[in-house]
C-alpha positions as CSV (number, residue, x, y, z in Angstrom):
1,M,-22.0,-160.0,-106.1
2,A,-19.8,-157.5,-104.3
3,S,-18.1,-156.3,-107.5
4,E,-21.3,-154.6,-108.3
5,L,-20.8,-152.3,-105.3
6,S,-20.1,-148.8,-106.7
7,R,-17.1,-146.6,-105.5
8,E,-19.5,-144.3,-104.1
9,D,-21.1,-147.0,-102.0
10,I,-17.8,-148.0,-100.8
11,L,-16.8,-144.5,-100.0
12,Q,-19.9,-144.0,-97.9
13,Q,-19.6,-147.2,-96.1
14,L,-16.0,-146.3,-95.1
15,C,-17.0,-142.8,-93.9
16,Q,-19.8,-144.5,-91.9
17,L,-17.1,-146.8,-90.4
18,R,-14.7,-143.8,-89.7
19,D,-17.6,-141.9,-87.9
20,G,-18.3,-144.7,-85.7
21,E,-22.0,-145.2,-86.9
22,A,-23.7,-148.1,-85.2
23,K,-23.4,-151.5,-86.8
24,T,-24.6,-154.9,-86.3
25,W,-21.4,-156.7,-86.4
26,N,-17.7,-156.5,-85.2
27,L,-14.3,-158.4,-86.3
28,Q,-12.1,-160.3,-84.1
29,I,-8.9,-162.1,-84.7
30,K,-9.4,-165.9,-84.5
31,H,-6.4,-167.3,-82.9
32,D,-6.9,-171.1,-83.1
33,T,-6.7,-171.6,-86.9
34,A,-4.1,-173.9,-88.2
35,G,-3.1,-172.6,-91.7
36,A,-1.8,-169.5,-93.3
37,R,-2.7,-166.9,-90.6
38,D,-4.7,-166.5,-87.6
39,G,-8.1,-165.7,-89.4
40,V,-10.8,-163.3,-88.7
41,N,-14.1,-163.9,-87.3
42,L,-17.3,-162.0,-87.8
43,H,-19.6,-161.7,-84.7
44,G,-23.1,-160.6,-85.4
45,S,-24.6,-160.1,-88.8
46,C,-24.3,-158.0,-91.7
47,D,-25.9,-157.7,-95.2
48,S,-24.4,-158.6,-98.5
49,H,-22.2,-155.9,-100.1
50,T,-21.0,-154.8,-96.6
51,V,-17.5,-153.2,-96.6
52,L,-15.9,-155.1,-93.7
53,A,-12.1,-154.4,-93.6
54,V,-9.1,-152.6,-95.4
55,Y,-6.3,-155.0,-96.7
56,S,-3.5,-153.5,-94.6
57,G,0.1,-153.4,-96.0
58,V,2.6,-151.5,-98.2
59,T,1.6,-150.6,-101.6
60,F,4.0,-151.1,-104.3
61,Q,4.2,-150.5,-108.1
62,Q,5.6,-152.9,-110.4
63,D,9.0,-151.3,-110.8
64,D,9.8,-150.4,-107.2
65,K,13.2,-152.0,-106.7
66,M,12.2,-153.2,-103.2
67,L,9.5,-155.5,-104.4
68,P,11.3,-158.5,-105.2
69,L,12.6,-158.6,-101.6
70,V,9.2,-158.7,-100.2
71,L,7.6,-161.2,-102.5
72,N,9.7,-164.3,-102.0
73,G,7.8,-166.8,-99.6
74,N,5.3,-164.2,-98.9
75,S,1.6,-165.6,-98.8
76,Y,0.3,-161.9,-97.7
77,V,0.8,-160.5,-101.0
78,L,-2.3,-159.2,-102.6
79,A,-2.1,-158.3,-106.4
80,R,-4.7,-155.9,-108.0
81,R,-5.7,-156.5,-111.5
82,D,-3.9,-153.1,-112.4
83,G,-0.7,-154.5,-111.2
84,V,-0.6,-152.7,-107.8
85,I,0.9,-155.0,-105.2
86,I,-0.1,-154.8,-101.7
87,D,2.2,-156.5,-99.0
88,G,0.2,-157.3,-96.0
89,R,2.7,-159.4,-94.0
90,P,2.6,-158.1,-90.6
91,H,6.1,-159.1,-89.6
92,G,9.8,-158.8,-90.8
93,L,10.9,-156.6,-93.5
94,S,7.3,-156.0,-94.4
95,L,6.5,-154.5,-90.9
96,Q,9.8,-152.4,-91.1
97,L,8.8,-151.0,-94.4
98,F,5.3,-150.3,-93.3
99,E,6.6,-148.4,-90.2
100,T,8.9,-146.2,-92.3
101,A,6.1,-145.4,-94.6
102,F,3.5,-144.8,-92.0
103,R,5.9,-142.4,-90.1
104,R,6.5,-140.6,-93.3
105,D,2.9,-140.1,-94.1
106,L,2.1,-138.8,-90.5
107,A,4.9,-136.3,-91.1
108,R,3.8,-135.4,-94.7
109,T,0.2,-134.9,-93.5
110,H,1.0,-132.9,-90.3
111,R,-0.5,-135.5,-88.0
112,A,2.5,-136.8,-86.3
113,N,1.8,-134.7,-83.0
114,A,-1.8,-136.2,-82.8
115,Y,-0.7,-139.7,-82.3
116,P,1.8,-139.6,-79.2
117,G,3.0,-143.0,-78.5
118,L,1.1,-144.7,-81.4
119,T,2.9,-147.9,-82.5
120,V,2.2,-149.6,-85.9
121,E,1.1,-152.5,-84.0
122,D,-1.6,-150.5,-82.5
123,V,-2.6,-149.3,-86.3
124,L,-2.5,-152.6,-87.5
125,S,-4.8,-154.3,-84.8
126,R,-7.7,-151.9,-85.4
127,E,-10.8,-153.6,-86.3
128,Q,-11.0,-152.4,-89.9
129,A,-7.2,-153.1,-90.5
130,L,-7.8,-157.0,-90.2
131,G,-8.3,-157.6,-93.8
132,N,-4.9,-159.2,-94.4
133,M,-5.4,-161.6,-91.7
134,V,-8.5,-163.2,-93.4
135,N,-7.8,-167.0,-94.2
136,H,-8.3,-168.8,-97.4
137,P,-11.2,-171.2,-97.3
138,P,-10.2,-174.9,-96.3
139,A,-11.1,-177.7,-98.4
140,G,-14.9,-177.9,-99.1
141,A,-15.5,-174.3,-98.0
142,A,-16.6,-171.3,-100.1
143,P,-15.2,-167.8,-99.9
144,N,-17.6,-165.4,-98.2
145,V,-15.8,-162.0,-99.0
146,V,-14.2,-160.6,-102.1
147,V,-11.5,-158.0,-102.7
148,V,-12.4,-154.7,-104.2
149,P,-9.6,-152.2,-105.2
150,L,-10.0,-148.6,-104.2
151,D,-8.0,-145.6,-105.0
152,L,-8.2,-142.4,-103.0
153,W,-7.1,-138.8,-103.6
154,E,-6.3,-136.2,-101.0
155,G,-9.1,-134.2,-99.6
156,E,-11.6,-136.9,-100.9
157,A,-14.8,-137.9,-98.9
158,G,-14.0,-135.4,-96.2
159,E,-10.1,-136.2,-96.0
160,L,-11.1,-140.1,-95.7
161,S,-7.4,-140.9,-96.8
162,E,-6.2,-139.0,-93.5
163,S,-8.5,-141.0,-91.2
164,E,-7.7,-143.6,-88.8
165,I,-9.5,-146.3,-90.9
166,L,-7.0,-145.8,-93.8
167,D,-3.8,-145.4,-91.6
168,C,-3.3,-149.3,-92.3
169,S,-2.7,-148.6,-96.0
170,V,0.5,-146.8,-96.9
171,S,2.6,-146.5,-100.2
172,F,6.1,-147.6,-100.4
173,Q,6.8,-144.3,-102.6
174,P,5.6,-141.0,-101.5
175,P,2.4,-140.1,-103.6
176,T,3.1,-137.6,-106.6
177,A,1.1,-134.7,-107.6
178,G,-2.2,-135.6,-109.2
179,A,-2.0,-139.2,-108.4
180,P,-4.0,-141.4,-105.7
181,C,-2.6,-140.8,-102.2
182,K,-3.9,-144.4,-101.3
183,Q,-4.0,-147.4,-103.5
184,T,-5.7,-150.0,-101.4
185,A,-8.3,-152.9,-101.4
186,V,-11.3,-153.3,-99.2
187,L,-13.1,-156.7,-98.4
188,V,-16.7,-156.8,-99.0
189,S,-19.2,-159.4,-98.0
190,R,-20.6,-161.6,-101.1
191,T,-23.6,-162.4,-99.1
192,A,-25.4,-161.9,-95.8
193,L,-23.1,-163.2,-93.0
194,C,-23.8,-164.2,-89.4
195,D,-21.2,-165.3,-86.8
196,E,-19.0,-166.9,-89.0
197,E,-15.2,-166.7,-90.1
198,L,-14.4,-164.6,-93.0
199,L,-12.8,-166.5,-96.0
200,L,-11.1,-165.1,-99.1
201,D,-10.1,-167.0,-102.2
202,Y,-6.2,-166.0,-102.5
203,K,-6.3,-167.1,-106.1
204,L,-2.6,-168.0,-105.8
205,R,-0.7,-168.9,-109.0
206,P,-1.0,-172.8,-109.7
207,Q,2.7,-173.0,-110.7
208,G,3.5,-172.4,-107.2
209,P,5.4,-173.1,-104.8
210,L,2.2,-173.4,-102.7
211,E,1.7,-174.1,-99.1
212,S,0.2,-177.6,-98.0
213,W,-2.7,-175.7,-96.6
214,Y,-3.7,-174.1,-100.0
215,K,-6.5,-175.8,-101.9
216,P,-8.0,-174.0,-105.0
217,C,-11.7,-172.9,-104.6
């Protein structure tokens, strides 16, 4: 299972993606899906335990006052087991909060001048930023990716936290000294995959309300 993937393995794979090392697959948005979101197709093939994408969005702590405003009716919310919440909704208030936090982080890390004309739409459309667009399995299908939480500290893994591949993950509150600068999650393949749509079990609370397209796995 992907849960057996070590943190060191995840960091190594993210560094390989950051550095543009050759791979046998790529991800593309699937635009003909009727359901929660567009969906993401994998073209080519990958092994099991492959880090495929980051779950893009704004990270919240349970006591953040803005959190209740983004939770209502939001099927893009991912809850980590440690209580960290990631809002991956790519529009509305969620997108506004993302842009504010993203611009703040660029200024904080002195990278603003390196990205002239960059929009948040550019950031969120990068291949490894599509984790929040992966669909829940339709009835009768099984998930083929899982979510693995990941915390990063500044300076770790060759400044990985300041690379383009992690630009899609921002915190609502600025990071404090000694705390992780990124609290995100990555999507990892459960098995070997070949030319198929990525499917993630959303594990929504059964007390709902639930969308008509959602069927528990």
